[in-house]
Backbone as a chain_set.jsonl record, in Angstrom:
{"seq": "MAPENTCPLIGTWRLMGMYKKTEAGGREPPSQGWEQARGFLTYTPEGRMFALLSRPDRGAIGYPDIDDAKRIGAHKSMVAYTGRYEFKGDYVLHHVDIAWIPEWENNPQRREVDLAGEKLTLTTPFGRRPDGSMASFALEWRRQG", "coords": {"N": [[10.278, -15.883, 4.286], [6.997, -17.185, 4.22], [6.03, -20.604, 4.618], [4.605, -22.489, 1.903], [1.116, -22.076, 1.482], [0.517, -21.714, 4.231], [0.508, -19.216, 5.258], [-1.528, -16.718, 6.633], [-2.118, -14.448, 5.177], [-2.29, -14.992, 2.503], [-3.834, -14.573, -0.594], [-6.219, -12.372, -2.21], [-6.843, -8.988, -1.564], [-9.093, -6.284, -1.067], [-8.916, -2.767, -0.977], [-10.399, -0.989, 1.619], [-10.35, 1.318, 3.045], [-8.4, 4.054, 4.4], [-6.282, 5.736, 6.751], [-4.507, 8.46, 8.343], [-2.087, 8.364, 10.887], [-1.08, 10.378, 13.521], [1.897, 11.681, 15.167], [1.17, 12.467, 17.686], [-0.737, 10.695, 18.344], [-3.159, 10.976, 17.171], [-5.859, 10.569, 14.767], [-6.285, 11.047, 11.398], [-7.764, 12.089, 8.242], [-6.485, 10.662, 5.161], [-3.998, 12.025, 2.867], [-5.153, 14.723, 0.758], [-7.5, 13.775, -1.699], [-7.076, 11.096, -1.465], [-9.0, 9.998, 0.128], [-11.072, 8.308, -0.697], [-9.73, 6.201, -1.859], [-8.889, 3.482, -4.057], [-7.973, 0.05, -4.36], [-5.896, -2.911, -4.659], [-4.408, -5.745, -3.111], [-2.264, -8.437, -3.208], [-1.176, -11.54, -1.969], [0.825, -14.232, -2.709], [0.988, -17.885, -2.599], [3.556, -18.621, -3.187], [5.179, -16.706, -2.138], [5.235, -14.05, -3.061], [4.253, -10.628, -3.364], [1.886, -8.136, -4.428], [0.936, -4.799, -4.858], [-1.422, -2.317, -5.618], [-2.616, 0.874, -5.771], [-4.92, 3.555, -6.183], [-6.089, 6.914, -6.676], [-9.534, 7.892, -6.776], [-10.17, 9.926, -8.506], [-8.707, 9.905, -10.813], [-8.118, 10.968, -14.032], [-8.563, 10.797, -17.622], [-5.558, 10.715, -19.528], [-4.874, 11.377, -22.051], [-3.509, 9.566, -23.647], [-1.986, 8.465, -26.636], [-0.695, 10.889, -26.546], [0.763, 12.342, -24.327], [1.535, 14.926, -22.111], [4.083, 16.426, -19.971], [2.864, 17.477, -17.64], [0.519, 15.96, -17.427], [1.65, 13.448, -17.046], [2.866, 13.817, -14.55], [0.601, 14.252, -12.949], [-0.671, 11.738, -13.215], [1.239, 10.098, -12.05], [1.257, 11.062, -9.393], [-1.157, 10.173, -8.493], [-1.292, 7.502, -7.898], [-0.046, 4.405, -6.459], [2.242, 1.766, -6.616], [3.699, -1.413, -6.184], [5.862, -4.33, -5.97], [7.144, -7.453, -4.769], [9.048, -9.93, -2.885], [7.768, -11.454, 0.122], [7.848, -11.626, 3.727], [6.174, -13.08, 6.25], [5.736, -12.363, 9.58], [4.044, -12.746, 11.694], [3.063, -10.575, 13.694], [3.839, -8.606, 12.035], [4.691, -7.836, 8.593], [7.204, -8.151, 6.15], [7.908, -6.495, 3.22], [9.829, -7.195, 0.594], [10.88, -5.264, -1.619], [11.131, -5.254, -5.126], [10.393, -3.999, -7.481], [9.079, -0.797, -7.907], [6.841, 2.014, -7.66], [7.845, 4.099, -6.223], [11.077, 4.62, -6.439], [12.99, 4.578, -4.343], [12.074, 2.669, -2.579], [12.823, 0.253, -3.607], [14.778, -2.609, -3.065], [14.835, -2.052, -0.38], [13.52, -3.157, 2.467], [10.071, -2.964, 3.264], [8.335, -2.452, 6.071], [5.321, -3.549, 7.531], [2.95, -3.289, 9.994], [0.779, -5.821, 11.177], [-2.645, -6.434, 11.542], [-4.901, -8.755, 11.808], [-8.151, -9.795, 11.482], [-10.365, -12.067, 11.083], [-11.844, -11.686, 8.025], [-10.818, -9.217, 7.635], [-8.07, -7.085, 7.197], [-5.602, -5.048, 8.507], [-2.988, -3.037, 7.624], [-0.226, -1.301, 8.777], [1.938, 1.383, 8.327], [5.329, 2.203, 9.316], [6.152, 5.121, 11.342], [7.146, 7.962, 9.535], [8.909, 10.47, 7.607], [6.96, 12.608, 5.683], [6.292, 13.825, 2.313], [5.55, 16.504, 2.729], [6.985, 17.237, 4.915], [6.007, 16.591, 7.422], [5.629, 14.165, 10.104], [4.319, 10.952, 9.954], [2.181, 8.053, 10.072], [0.568, 5.488, 8.232], [-2.498, 3.748, 8.119], [-3.886, 1.092, 6.466], [-6.845, -0.35, 5.455], [-8.089, -3.455, 4.625], [-10.171, -5.835, 2.861], [-10.716, -9.267, 2.55], [-10.982, -10.855, -0.602], [-13.273, -12.975, -2.282]], "CA": [[9.088, -16.201, 3.511], [6.141, -18.175, 4.85], [5.886, -21.831, 3.831], [3.437, -22.468, 1.02], [-0.246, -22.317, 1.947], [0.313, -21.586, 5.672], [0.448, -17.803, 5.622], [-2.918, -16.266, 6.617], [-2.295, -13.311, 4.278], [-2.408, -15.45, 1.118], [-5.095, -14.246, -1.243], [-6.359, -11.015, -2.739], [-7.515, -8.086, -0.633], [-9.558, -5.012, -1.638], [-8.785, -1.643, -0.062], [-11.676, -0.49, 2.119], [-10.15, 2.661, 3.571], [-7.097, 4.343, 4.995], [-6.212, 6.958, 7.546], [-3.177, 8.873, 8.786], [-1.874, 8.416, 12.326], [-0.11, 11.428, 13.839], [2.808, 11.38, 16.273], [0.465, 12.731, 18.949], [-1.711, 9.634, 18.561], [-4.424, 11.298, 16.516], [-6.259, 9.884, 13.534], [-6.721, 12.055, 10.433], [-7.949, 11.567, 6.882], [-5.238, 10.631, 4.392], [-3.759, 13.202, 2.031], [-6.283, 15.102, -0.085], [-7.691, 12.97, -2.889], [-6.921, 9.675, -1.144], [-10.04, 9.596, 1.07], [-11.854, 7.204, -1.27], [-8.802, 5.44, -2.71], [-9.226, 2.097, -4.381], [-6.737, -0.701, -4.522], [-5.842, -4.347, -4.422], [-3.186, -6.289, -2.55], [-2.267, -9.892, -3.353], [-0.075, -12.348, -1.45], [0.769, -15.554, -3.335], [1.585, -18.968, -1.809], [4.978, -18.712, -3.528], [5.924, -15.702, -1.4], [5.309, -12.762, -3.761], [3.12, -9.735, -3.121], [1.646, -7.063, -5.394], [0.011, -3.791, -4.346], [-1.745, -1.245, -6.561], [-3.605, 1.789, -5.206], [-5.086, 4.782, -6.963], [-7.137, 7.845, -6.289], [-10.702, 7.705, -7.638], [-10.347, 11.061, -9.412], [-7.783, 9.83, -11.945], [-8.781, 11.245, -15.297], [-7.849, 10.402, -18.837], [-4.317, 11.473, -19.683], [-4.662, 11.676, -23.46], [-2.578, 8.623, -24.26], [-0.533, 8.449, -26.474], [-0.148, 12.254, -26.573], [0.824, 12.748, -22.925], [2.552, 15.93, -21.798], [4.688, 16.214, -18.663], [1.907, 17.786, -16.572], [-0.364, 14.801, -17.285], [2.46, 12.377, -16.456], [3.021, 14.124, -13.125], [-0.691, 13.985, -12.314], [-0.888, 10.29, -13.167], [2.186, 9.563, -11.074], [0.859, 11.469, -8.048], [-2.462, 9.627, -8.137], [-1.25, 6.049, -7.732], [1.085, 3.752, -5.807], [2.327, 0.37, -7.03], [4.97, -2.088, -5.948], [5.832, -5.778, -5.861], [8.359, -8.076, -4.263], [8.871, -11.078, -2.009], [7.334, -11.043, 1.451], [8.077, -12.491, 4.88], [5.162, -12.878, 7.28], [6.339, -12.596, 10.891], [3.001, -12.8, 12.712], [2.497, -9.248, 13.969], [4.242, -7.716, 10.949], [5.124, -8.449, 7.342], [8.23, -7.407, 5.435], [7.813, -6.519, 1.767], [11.164, -7.03, 0.0], [10.458, -4.641, -2.867], [12.078, -5.293, -6.242], [9.916, -3.029, -8.469], [8.201, 0.109, -7.176], [6.509, 3.366, -8.109], [8.814, 4.924, -5.51], [12.337, 3.885, -6.611], [13.709, 4.431, -3.075], [11.608, 1.468, -1.883], [13.455, -0.945, -4.178], [15.88, -3.173, -2.271], [14.696, -1.588, 1.0], [12.308, -3.802, 2.998], [9.003, -2.108, 3.776], [7.677, -3.139, 7.186], [3.924, -3.211, 7.774], [2.351, -3.964, 11.14], [-0.366, -6.612, 10.739], [-3.772, -6.707, 12.43], [-5.773, -9.62, 11.012], [-9.343, -10.202, 12.22], [-11.269, -12.704, 10.12], [-11.643, -11.276, 6.634], [-10.327, -7.833, 7.623], [-6.636, -6.943, 7.408], [-5.107, -3.681, 8.586], [-1.537, -2.909, 7.541], [0.159, 0.03, 9.22], [3.326, 1.734, 8.013], [6.039, 2.871, 10.414], [6.182, 6.571, 11.24], [8.209, 8.447, 8.674], [8.738, 11.825, 7.087], [6.115, 12.727, 4.506], [6.802, 14.858, 1.4], [5.303, 17.861, 3.25], [7.845, 17.45, 6.072], [5.406, 16.086, 8.655], [5.854, 12.763, 10.438], [3.032, 10.268, 10.023], [2.052, 6.636, 9.762], [-0.706, 5.264, 7.554], [-3.149, 2.458, 8.315], [-4.699, 0.735, 5.296], [-7.792, -1.384, 5.83], [-8.358, -4.326, 3.483], [-11.114, -6.941, 3.058], [-10.386, -10.415, 1.691], [-11.874, -11.082, -1.743], [-13.598, -14.397, -2.405]], "C": [[8.304, -17.272, 4.251], [6.098, -19.437, 3.996], [4.601, -21.785, 3.02], [2.158, -22.817, 1.774], [-0.44, -22.233, 3.455], [0.195, -20.134, 6.114], [-0.999, -17.313, 5.559], [-3.173, -15.064, 5.706], [-2.542, -13.737, 2.835], [-3.809, -15.17, 0.584], [-5.064, -12.816, -1.755], [-7.258, -10.21, -1.813], [-7.891, -6.798, -1.355], [-9.439, -3.926, -0.572], [-10.167, -1.123, 0.321], [-11.552, 0.934, 2.658], [-8.746, 2.825, 4.098], [-7.2, 5.615, 5.816], [-4.773, 7.205, 7.977], [-3.158, 8.897, 10.308], [-0.792, 9.46, 12.599], [0.773, 10.99, 15.0], [2.137, 11.569, 17.625], [-0.6, 11.677, 19.241], [-3.059, 9.892, 17.92], [-4.644, 10.494, 15.245], [-6.85, 10.935, 12.609], [-7.012, 11.397, 9.094], [-6.595, 11.514, 6.171], [-5.074, 11.923, 3.6], [-4.941, 13.455, 1.112], [-6.314, 14.268, -1.361], [-7.622, 11.479, -2.63], [-8.013, 9.161, -0.197], [-10.843, 8.393, 0.586], [-10.987, 6.361, -2.201], [-9.325, 4.032, -2.953], [-7.917, 1.345, -4.573], [-6.915, -2.174, -4.255], [-4.454, -4.72, -3.932], [-3.287, -7.801, -2.668], [-0.999, -10.471, -2.742], [-0.22, -13.741, -2.06], [1.374, -16.617, -2.405], [3.089, -19.098, -2.05], [5.823, -17.624, -2.857], [6.096, -14.362, -2.096], [4.063, -11.954, -3.426], [3.088, -8.657, -4.196], [0.672, -6.083, -4.752], [-0.169, -2.711, -5.405], [-2.866, -0.421, -5.945], [-3.709, 2.999, -6.107], [-6.188, 5.632, -6.364], [-8.317, 7.653, -7.243], [-10.882, 8.812, -8.675], [-9.357, 11.054, -10.578], [-8.57, 10.041, -13.234], [-7.973, 10.721, -16.465], [-6.622, 11.299, -19.002], [-3.969, 11.743, -21.141], [-3.667, 10.775, -24.162], [-2.915, 8.437, -25.726], [0.099, 9.841, -26.45], [-0.122, 12.851, -25.164], [1.906, 13.806, -22.75], [3.052, 15.704, -20.364], [3.724, 16.489, -17.516], [0.962, 16.598, -16.346], [0.387, 13.616, -16.683], [2.604, 12.587, -14.947], [1.719, 13.828, -12.383], [-0.974, 12.504, -12.179], [0.011, 9.653, -12.113], [1.746, 9.856, -9.645], [-0.442, 10.814, -7.587], [-2.47, 8.103, -8.03], [-0.013, 5.624, -6.962], [1.073, 2.305, -6.269], [3.696, -0.184, -6.676], [4.762, -3.586, -5.83], [7.161, -6.28, -5.323], [8.032, -9.331, -3.473], [8.371, -10.564, -0.651], [7.716, -12.095, 2.486], [7.04, -12.142, 5.93], [5.755, -13.288, 8.625], [5.314, -12.627, 12.017], [2.374, -11.435, 12.949], [2.97, -8.207, 12.965], [4.633, -8.533, 9.725], [6.184, -7.543, 6.735], [8.008, -7.596, 3.942], [9.212, -6.216, 1.23], [10.954, -6.558, -1.44], [11.544, -4.76, -3.934], [11.657, -4.392, -7.403], [8.919, -2.123, -7.755], [8.001, 1.429, -7.902], [7.455, 4.364, -7.454], [10.156, 4.194, -5.58], [13.108, 3.668, -5.308], [13.254, 3.203, -2.281], [12.305, 0.213, -2.386], [14.683, -1.326, -3.367], [15.933, -2.633, -0.846], [13.414, -2.192, 1.561], [11.337, -2.778, 3.577], [8.236, -2.902, 4.836], [6.25, -2.635, 7.325], [3.445, -4.0, 8.984], [1.065, -4.636, 10.669], [-1.386, -6.732, 11.861], [-4.78, -7.456, 11.572], [-6.915, -10.106, 11.892], [-10.343, -10.762, 11.226], [-10.905, -12.31, 8.703], [-11.151, -9.844, 6.501], [-8.849, -7.811, 7.991], [-6.312, -5.459, 7.468], [-3.587, -3.734, 8.58], [-1.182, -1.47, 7.87], [1.64, 0.256, 8.95], [4.011, 2.274, 9.27], [5.916, 4.397, 10.267], [7.371, 6.978, 10.385], [7.899, 9.843, 8.18], [7.963, 11.782, 5.784], [6.714, 13.782, 3.579], [6.581, 16.29, 1.898], [6.136, 18.173, 4.493], [7.286, 16.922, 7.378], [5.797, 14.616, 8.872], [4.48, 12.105, 10.576], [3.206, 8.79, 9.735], [0.703, 6.479, 9.079], [-1.208, 3.852, 7.832], [-4.063, 2.225, 7.12], [-5.545, -0.473, 5.671], [-8.244, -2.146, 4.578], [-9.397, -5.364, 3.854], [-10.764, -8.026, 2.043], [-11.438, -10.583, 0.601], [-12.062, -12.583, -1.934], [-13.264, -15.023, -3.688]], "O": [[8.895, -18.173, 4.846], [6.127, -19.347, 2.768], [3.634, -21.126, 3.401], [2.131, -23.735, 2.594], [-1.492, -22.652, 3.937], [-0.189, -19.868, 7.253], [-1.645, -17.475, 4.523], [-4.327, -14.698, 5.484], [-2.963, -12.916, 2.021], [-4.817, -15.484, 1.218], [-4.031, -12.146, -1.737], [-8.291, -10.689, -1.344], [-7.113, -6.277, -2.156], [-9.81, -4.131, 0.584], [-11.001, -0.85, -0.543], [-12.539, 1.667, 2.718], [-7.996, 1.858, 4.227], [-8.079, 6.449, 5.604], [-3.938, 6.3, 7.979], [-4.092, 9.387, 10.942], [0.277, 9.434, 11.989], [0.445, 10.051, 15.725], [2.495, 10.907, 18.599], [-1.287, 11.749, 20.259], [-3.998, 9.118, 18.103], [-3.74, 9.837, 14.729], [-7.796, 11.632, 12.975], [-6.562, 10.28, 8.834], [-5.669, 12.237, 6.537], [-5.926, 12.809, 3.664], [-5.65, 12.524, 0.729], [-5.291, 14.078, -2.019], [-8.052, 10.68, -3.461], [-7.958, 8.01, 0.235], [-11.248, 7.554, 1.39], [-11.468, 5.865, -3.22], [-10.092, 3.479, -2.164], [-6.888, 1.934, -4.905], [-7.924, -2.622, -3.709], [-3.459, -4.091, -4.293], [-4.294, -8.386, -2.269], [0.102, -9.967, -2.962], [-1.275, -14.363, -1.94], [2.175, -16.293, -1.529], [3.811, -19.628, -1.205], [7.046, -17.62, -2.992], [7.009, -13.609, -1.76], [2.976, -12.499, -3.23], [4.109, -8.312, -4.791], [-0.321, -6.504, -4.159], [0.798, -2.249, -6.012], [-3.935, -0.946, -5.634], [-2.728, 3.423, -6.718], [-7.076, 5.154, -5.659], [-8.117, 7.289, -8.402], [-11.658, 8.658, -9.618], [-9.182, 12.069, -11.253], [-9.569, 9.365, -13.482], [-6.842, 10.262, -16.306], [-6.647, 12.482, -18.661], [-2.899, 12.273, -21.44], [-3.052, 11.168, -25.154], [-4.094, 8.259, -26.034], [1.32, 9.954, -26.343], [-0.895, 13.757, -24.852], [3.046, 13.621, -23.177], [2.5, 14.88, -19.635], [3.767, 15.786, -16.506], [0.642, 16.269, -15.203], [-0.18, 12.862, -15.893], [2.476, 11.643, -14.167], [1.736, 13.222, -11.312], [-1.464, 12.056, -11.143], [-0.42, 8.769, -11.372], [1.85, 8.99, -8.776], [-0.789, 10.895, -6.409], [-3.532, 7.482, -8.067], [0.945, 6.386, -6.83], [0.014, 1.678, -6.313], [4.717, 0.483, -6.844], [3.646, -4.06, -5.62], [8.18, -5.596, -5.419], [6.875, -9.744, -3.4], [8.534, -9.389, -0.323], [7.882, -13.274, 2.177], [7.029, -11.023, 6.444], [6.218, -14.417, 8.791], [5.689, -12.543, 13.187], [1.277, -11.162, 12.462], [2.552, -7.051, 13.03], [4.872, -9.738, 9.802], [6.078, -6.318, 6.798], [7.929, -8.725, 3.457], [9.717, -5.106, 1.396], [10.863, -7.37, -2.361], [12.705, -4.424, -3.703], [12.496, -4.051, -8.238], [8.015, -2.609, -7.075], [8.863, 1.894, -8.648], [7.823, 5.365, -8.068], [10.355, 3.229, -4.842], [13.815, 2.668, -5.178], [13.978, 2.744, -1.398], [12.371, -0.787, -1.671], [15.515, -0.483, -3.029], [16.96, -2.744, -0.178], [12.323, -1.779, 1.169], [11.733, -1.852, 4.284], [7.576, -3.896, 4.53], [5.999, -1.432, 7.245], [3.521, -5.229, 9.003], [0.339, -4.075, 9.848], [-1.043, -7.087, 12.989], [-5.435, -6.867, 10.713], [-6.69, -10.748, 12.919], [-11.086, -10.01, 10.596], [-9.795, -12.569, 8.238], [-11.072, -9.31, 5.394], [-8.429, -8.434, 8.966], [-6.701, -4.697, 6.583], [-2.974, -4.39, 9.422], [-1.76, -0.534, 7.318], [2.484, -0.569, 9.3], [3.339, 2.749, 10.186], [5.611, 4.895, 9.184], [8.46, 6.413, 10.497], [6.779, 10.336, 8.314], [8.283, 11.001, 4.888], [7.564, 14.56, 4.012], [7.335, 17.192, 1.534], [6.01, 19.256, 5.065], [8.024, 16.813, 8.358], [6.232, 13.928, 7.949], [3.591, 12.641, 11.237], [4.236, 8.346, 9.226], [-0.212, 7.265, 9.329], [-0.444, 2.887, 7.787], [-4.91, 3.06, 6.802], [-5.03, -1.487, 6.142], [-8.717, -1.553, 3.608], [-9.508, -5.743, 5.02], [-10.548, -7.759, 0.861], [-12.636, -10.467, 0.857], [-11.124, -13.362, -1.766], [-13.504, -16.216, -3.874]]}, "num_chains": 1, "name": "protein.A"}
């Protein structure tokens, strides 16, 4: 964990865009529906982070009368997790304790860091996607005032 108030990631960041990186070095749009995703990422001085992302096409789900199909759609259209973080300069480790993807819990999530002024790009390691392909994702954030 970074000492209080010295980590350059501290603050709230708004998602500006994302793209998929292929094993061949190409750059592609993210999965369908995520092209205009919205989201926020917060790093606190105490060493905790929160991330929430969603697709812009999320519709009403009829709460409180939600059927399984609506639950599945809501689940597939967002990502959320929180945990402690360790800033290591060129990467950050998210020590996830609560997550939309249960497999992330208690498994550190490494993100490569590219910080340039008020712009932050976090890049995931290459990994197998639900469709079987291998990819990495770069998420571009802008610091909020």
